[in-house]
N, C-alpha and C positions, 0 to 999 in steps of 0.2 A: 468596386464589385463586392457583393456580399459574400460572406464566408459560409453561410448556413447550408448551402447545397452540398458542402464537402462532407458533412458528418454522416448523412445516410449512405453516401458512397463508401466511406471508411467502414461503416458497420457491415455493409454488404461484402466488401473485400475480406474483412476479418472473418466473417461467417463462412465464406467459401474456402478461405485458406485454412481455417481450422478443420474443415471437413477433409481437405487434402492431407493435412498433417495426420489426421486420425487414420486415414487409409495407409499412409506411409508407415506409421507406427505399428499398425496391425501386420503389415506385410513384412516388416523387419523385426517383429517380435520385441518392439520397444514397449514393454508392458510392466506396469507396476503390480507386482504380485503381493497379495496381502501377507503380512507377517505379524508378529506379536506387538509391533509398534504401530501398526496401521489402524486407521479409522474406517477402512472400507473392507468389504468381504468378497468382492468380485474383482478378478484381474482386469485391469483397465489400462488402455494405452495412455502414455504420458507425453509431454512436450508440446501440448497445444498452445501454451503461452507464447510460443514463438510467433504465432499469428498476431498477437497484440504488439509484440516488439516490431515486427516487420511493417505492419500497417501504420503504426505510430511514427516510426522513424522515416518511412518513405513519404509521409505527408508533410514533414517539417519543411522541406524545401519549398513546397507550395505555399505554406504560411509565410515563409520568408520572402518569396518572390512578390507576393501581393501586399507585404507589409502588415500582416495580421498579427504578428508577434515580434518581440524584440530579438534582434540577431544574437545578442549575448545569451539570452535564455535558450534559444534554439540550439546553439552550439554547445552550451554548457550542459543543459539537461539531456539533449540528444546524445552527446558524447559519453556522458556518465552512464546513461541508461544502456547504451550499446555495449560499453565495456562490461558492465555488470551482467548483461544478458549473455555475452560470450562466455564469461566465467561460469555462469549457471548452466549454460548449454554443455560446456565441457564436463562439468561435474555431473550433469544428468546422464552423460554417455560414458562416464568412467568414474574417476575419483580424483579430486584435487585436495591436497592436504589443507587442513583448516588454516594454517598459518599463511599459505599462499593465497587462499581465498580472501582472507582478511586483508592482506597487503593490497590485493586488487581492489577490494572495496574502498579502502582508504585512498587509493589512487583515483578512483572515480569521484570520491567526495572532494578531493583537492581540485580536480578538474572543474567540477560544477561550481565550487566556491570561487575559483579564479575568474570565471566568466560572470558570476553574479556579484562579485565584489564582496564576498563574505557575508557576515551576519549584519543586518541593518540594526540601527539603534532601536531598542525596544522600550516599552513602558511596562514596568513591573510593579504592580500595586501602587501606581501613581508616581513611581520613580523613573526618571528617564535614564536609561543605561546605554552608553556607547562603549562596548567592550573592546573595540579595536582588534588587536592581534589575538586576545583571548577569545573574542567572538569567532574568529576563524577556527580556533581549536575546538570550541564547544560545538560549532556548526558541523565540523567534520565528524565528531563522535555522534552527534544527533543524526546525521545522514546515514552513517554506517549502522547505527542502531535501528533506524527506520527501515532500511532495506532488509535487515536480518529479522526484525520482528514480523515483517510482512511474510517472510518465508516461514516463520514459525506458525503464523496464523492461517496459512494456506493448508489446512488439514482436513477439512470436510467440504463436500460438494457445494460450490457456488459462493462460499463465504467471502473469499478474497476478491472475486469478480464483482459481486454486488457492493462490497465496500468501496472499491475503486470507482464504480459507476455512481454510487450515491454521493460520495465525497466530491467527485468531479462536478456533478450537476449542482450539488449544493453550493460549492464555492463559485461556480459560474453564476448562479442566481444571486449570491451575495455581491459579486463584482458588478452585476447588472444594476442592482438597486443602489449601489454606491456610485454609479456613474463611472465605472472603470472597465469599459468594454475591451481594452487591450489585455486584460487578465482573463478573459473568457475563453478564447479559442483553444488554448492548450489543455485546460481541464476537460473541456467538452470533447476534444480529440481523444484524450485518454479514455473517457467514458464510452465513446462510440466504438473505439477499437476493442475495448473490453467487452462491450455488449455483444459483439459478433461472436466472441469466444464463449460468452455465457450461454448462448443458445445450446451449445454442446456440453457445457459444464454444469448446467442447472440440475439439481438433484432429481433422479439419480444420474450422476455424471457419465458421459460417454467418452470423455477424455479428460485428463488432468493437466494442470497448468505447467508443473515442473518448476525447478529452481530458476530457469531462465526467465520465466514470466513473473514469478512472485518477486524475485529480487529486482527486476526491472521496474515493476509497479512501485516498490518501496522507495527506490532512489529517485524516481520521477516525482512521486508525491512529495518527497522531502525537498527536491529542487523547486517545485512549484510553490511550496510554502515559504521557502527562503526568498524566492522572487517576489511574492506578494508582500513580504515584510518591508521591502523597499518602497512600496506604494503607500502602505499604511501599517504601522506596528500592530494595530488591532487585527488586521487580516491574518497575521501569523498565528495569533491566538485562535482565530476562527478555524484555521486549518487543524490545529492541535485538538480543538474541541470536536470537530467532525470525525477525526481519526481516533476518538477516545476509546471506543470498544477495543480496538486492536492494541493501542498503547497501554491501556490499563491491564488487559488480560496478559499480554506478553511480559510486561514489566513486573507485575505482581508474581507471575509464575517464576520468572528468572530469579528474583530476590528470594523467594521462598526456597527454591532449589539451592541457591548459593548458601543460604543460612544452614541448610541441612547438610552441606558438603557434597552435593551431587556433582557429577561431571556434566556441566551444563551444555557441553558441545555434543553430548550423546543424544540420540533420538529418544523421544518419550511421547506419552499421550496424557500429560497432566495439565494441559490448559483448561480453563473453565469451559470453553466451548466444546472441548472433547469429552469432558465428564458429562456435560449436558446432552450431547448427542448420543452417548451410550445409555444415559438414563431414559431417553425417549425412544431409543432403538432406531432412530432415523436421523438423517442430516437436515431434512427440510425444515422442521419446526425451529431448529436453532438458527439456521441461515435466515429464515424469515423474521425471527425475533431480533436478530442483530440489525436487520434492515429497518424494522419498526422502531427500534431504539434510535437509530440514526435520524429517521424522519420525524418521529414524534417527540424526541427529547433533545438530541444534540443540535439539530438544525435550529430549533427555536432559541436555544441558548446562544448559539453563534450569531443569530440575527439580532439578539439583544446586545451583544458586544459590538456588532457592526453598525447598528442603527440607533440604539438607545443610549449609547455612551457607557454601558457597563464595562468596568475595567476588565481587560482581557485575561489577566492572570486570575482574577477573582472569578470570572466566568468559567475558566477552565476548572477551578476548584469545585464550583457548583456543579458543573457538568460531570466531573469525575467521581464525586462522592458516592452517588448511587451505583456507579459502575464498580467501584472498589467493593461495595457491599455485595454486589452480584458476584464478583470474582471470589469473594470469601464464601458466599453461599454455595457456589459450585466447586469449591475446594481447589481453586487454581493453585498449581504447584505442589499439591499433596501427593503422597505416595499412591500409585495406582492400586497396589495391593497391600494395604497396611498389614504390618506384622501382627500376628495374633498372640 
């Protein structure tokens, strides 16, 4: 039985569920009120990312029943995503101390690594690296950073949704041309679930994702990249290349703030995409620009890695170099109000 009928259904369920969550948030006054650290000006309901979480997790048993995805991946990625979503949901509705959130994030990373057998051997500038136990440690930090950077990058309308959709479809395309159909359903499922939410989140957003949704997307994308690495080391680099805008902006910003001595756990508006959105006075041009970079630059580089034998690490350097220049151009990590 073919799997393709499932994705329009997932999109529809996510679309309807997001609408229901919006009505619920409005009725319970679960509203994100603008403040000095916000990138929006209008009070907006939040928590719509729960629709992505619910539709994605509810569909995993279907994929497992028909054998459309590996059991270990379903349990590992689904379990880690569910744990991170619960932590994010609780934080959205109250407050969880940063240390406890971080502990939960590492627990989710350990869970997914247990089921995916850690980090696969990689090819790094032509060197074959089998890091064994060190690979588990690095992959755990990688997974936690990925889910947190996704939270950091979910700051303007539509950007986190379109990133997940673009990366999911892009990696499904790469898996298809490489003859790895078993790696296609989960990225496409994530894209379909997110697309239903995007209908309500596209600029100007009618509902926000919330930490439950953004953290979930981050840990699932990390898990999918680790799963793909076991099929082919090049595919891991392809995932990192397609996620380049988020990885570079968040990492550049973090290091610049660390060097300045900022409290990096405090909310801020100093990512490159936030400076750009304030410059244009709207979210839409920036969100569409990120999508254009993904499709017009990062996807072709990833295809060169997957199909033409370009070294994955070198491909990542080539892909990231203009992104670093863009991050510097848009003052990523700079003070929002420089001292005079």
